[in-house]
C-alpha positions as a LaTeX table, in Angstrom:
\begin{tabular}{lrrr}
\hline
Residue & $x$ (\AA) & $y$ (\AA) & $z$ (\AA) \\
\hline
Met1 & $-22.48$ & 30.61 & $-3.43$ \\
Ala2 & $-24.66$ & 27.67 & $-2.43$ \\
Gly3 & $-22.53$ & 25.52 & $-4.74$ \\
Leu4 & $-19.39$ & 26.60 & $-2.91$ \\
Gly5 & $-20.82$ & 25.51 & 0.44 \\
Lys6 & $-21.65$ & 22.13 & $-1.03$ \\
Leu7 & $-18.09$ & 21.77 & $-2.35$ \\
Val8 & $-16.64$ & 22.67 & 1.04 \\
Lys9 & $-18.83$ & 20.04 & 2.72 \\
Gln10 & $-17.79$ & 17.46 & 0.11 \\
Ala11 & $-14.12$ & 18.32 & 0.65 \\
Glu12 & $-14.48$ & 17.99 & 4.43 \\
Lys13 & $-16.23$ & 14.64 & 4.02 \\
Met14 & $-13.51$ & 13.43 & 1.67 \\
Lys15 & $-10.80$ & 14.60 & 4.11 \\
Arg16 & $-12.41$ & 12.63 & 6.94 \\
Gly17 & $-12.71$ & 9.62 & 4.65 \\
Ile18 & $-9.04$ & 9.83 & 3.66 \\
Glu19 & $-7.92$ & 10.13 & 7.28 \\
Ala20 & $-9.99$ & 7.08 & 8.26 \\
Leu21 & $-8.69$ & 5.15 & 5.26 \\
Gln22 & $-5.07$ & 5.98 & 6.09 \\
Ala23 & $-5.52$ & 4.42 & 9.52 \\
Gln24 & $-7.10$ & 1.35 & 7.94 \\
Leu25 & $-4.28$ & 1.08 & 5.40 \\
Glu26 & $-1.65$ & 1.14 & 8.15 \\
Ala27 & $-3.52$ & $-1.65$ & 9.95 \\
Lys28 & $-3.77$ & $-3.80$ & 6.80 \\
Glu29 & $-0.96$ & $-6.36$ & 6.45 \\
Ile30 & 0.03 & $-7.70$ & 3.06 \\
Ala31 & 2.28 & $-10.77$ & 2.98 \\
Val32 & 4.46 & $-11.43$ & $-0.05$ \\
Ser33 & 6.54 & $-14.57$ & $-0.57$ \\
Ala34 & 9.24 & $-15.27$ & $-3.13$ \\
Ala35 & 11.33 & $-18.29$ & $-4.09$ \\
Gly36 & 8.78 & $-20.76$ & $-2.83$ \\
Gly37 & 8.54 & $-19.13$ & 0.59 \\
Ala38 & 12.27 & $-18.72$ & 1.10 \\
Val39 & 11.68 & $-14.98$ & 1.49 \\
Thr40 & 8.56 & $-13.55$ & 3.12 \\
Ile41 & 7.88 & $-9.87$ & 3.55 \\
Lys42 & 5.03 & $-8.23$ & 5.43 \\
Ile43 & 4.13 & $-4.68$ & 4.49 \\
Ser44 & 1.26 & $-2.45$ & 5.55 \\
Gly45 & $-1.27$ & $-1.10$ & 3.10 \\
Gly46 & 0.35 & 2.27 & 3.77 \\
Gly47 & 3.75 & 1.05 & 2.57 \\
Lys48 & 5.51 & 0.49 & 5.90 \\
Phe49 & 7.65 & $-2.65$ & 5.94 \\
Leu50 & 6.72 & $-4.75$ & 8.96 \\
Ala51 & 8.75 & $-7.95$ & 8.72 \\
Leu52 & 11.31 & $-9.83$ & 6.66 \\
Val53 & 11.68 & $-13.57$ & 7.15 \\
Leu54 & 14.40 & $-15.60$ & 5.42 \\
Asp55 & 14.48 & $-19.38$ & 5.41 \\
Pro56 & 17.80 & $-20.40$ & 6.99 \\
Glu57 & 18.32 & $-23.01$ & 4.25 \\
Phe58 & 17.95 & $-20.30$ & 1.62 \\
Leu59 & 20.80 & $-18.35$ & 3.21 \\
Lys60 & 23.14 & $-21.18$ & 2.24 \\
Glu61 & 22.66 & $-20.24$ & $-1.42$ \\
Asp62 & 25.01 & $-18.00$ & $-3.36$ \\
Ala63 & 24.98 & $-14.45$ & $-1.93$ \\
Lys64 & 23.99 & $-12.92$ & $-5.29$ \\
Ile65 & 20.96 & $-15.24$ & $-5.58$ \\
Val66 & 19.89 & $-14.36$ & $-2.04$ \\
Ala67 & 20.33 & $-10.64$ & $-2.65$ \\
Asp68 & 18.48 & $-10.71$ & $-5.98$ \\
Thr69 & 15.61 & $-12.70$ & $-4.49$ \\
Val70 & 15.27 & $-10.43$ & $-1.47$ \\
Leu71 & 15.34 & $-7.36$ & $-3.73$ \\
Ala72 & 12.68 & $-8.84$ & $-6.00$ \\
Ala73 & 10.50 & $-9.65$ & $-2.98$ \\
Val74 & 10.88 & $-6.11$ & $-1.62$ \\
Gln75 & 9.94 & $-4.63$ & $-4.99$ \\
Met76 & 6.95 & $-6.97$ & $-5.29$ \\
Ala77 & 5.76 & $-6.08$ & $-1.77$ \\
Ala78 & 6.12 & $-2.35$ & $-2.42$ \\
Lys79 & 4.14 & $-2.64$ & $-5.66$ \\
Gln80 & 1.36 & $-4.67$ & $-4.06$ \\
Ser81 & 1.09 & $-2.17$ & $-1.22$ \\
Lys82 & 1.05 & 0.78 & $-3.62$ \\
Asp83 & $-1.58$ & $-0.83$ & $-5.86$ \\
Phe84 & $-3.75$ & $-1.69$ & $-2.84$ \\
Asn85 & $-3.35$ & 1.83 & $-1.45$ \\
Glu86 & $-4.27$ & 3.48 & $-4.76$ \\
Ala87 & $-7.32$ & 1.25 & $-5.28$ \\
Glu88 & $-8.62$ & 1.97 & $-1.77$ \\
Met89 & $-7.91$ & 5.71 & $-2.08$ \\
Gln90 & $-9.80$ & 5.81 & $-5.39$ \\
Lys91 & $-12.86$ & 4.50 & $-3.60$ \\
Val92 & $-12.77$ & 7.52 & $-1.28$ \\
Thr93 & $-11.75$ & 10.23 & $-3.73$ \\
Gly94 & $-13.46$ & 8.91 & $-6.86$ \\
Ala95 & $-16.86$ & 10.27 & $-5.92$ \\
Phe96 & $-15.52$ & 13.78 & $-5.31$ \\
Gln97 & $-15.91$ & 15.94 & $-8.40$ \\
Met98 & $-14.78$ & 19.54 & $-8.42$ \\
Pro99 & $-16.02$ & 21.38 & $-11.51$ \\
Gly100 & $-13.21$ & 22.59 & $-13.72$ \\
Leu101 & $-10.52$ & 20.38 & $-12.14$ \\
Phe102 & $-11.42$ & 16.91 & $-13.37$ \\
\hline
\end{tabular}
């Protein structure tokens, strides 16, 4: 049973680490630009969109080009946030090994 106590302590430590990391991820801002800066998106490391800035000159372009560019920027921002989140989470959870599960 001594092994079980150690696992419980490891799980509690990992939980505290994840909670602290989640707060850090929400505070982290990732800026993504597309079309030479015509579209800029800010997203948190936790995946919350914070800002969308469009160059007024860019809005004079064809509506389909604007829409496609904004969509591509949103997708790029979401992917960068997700990748950052997963890499940071791996740092916290990677050291936790539960026999028989991994």
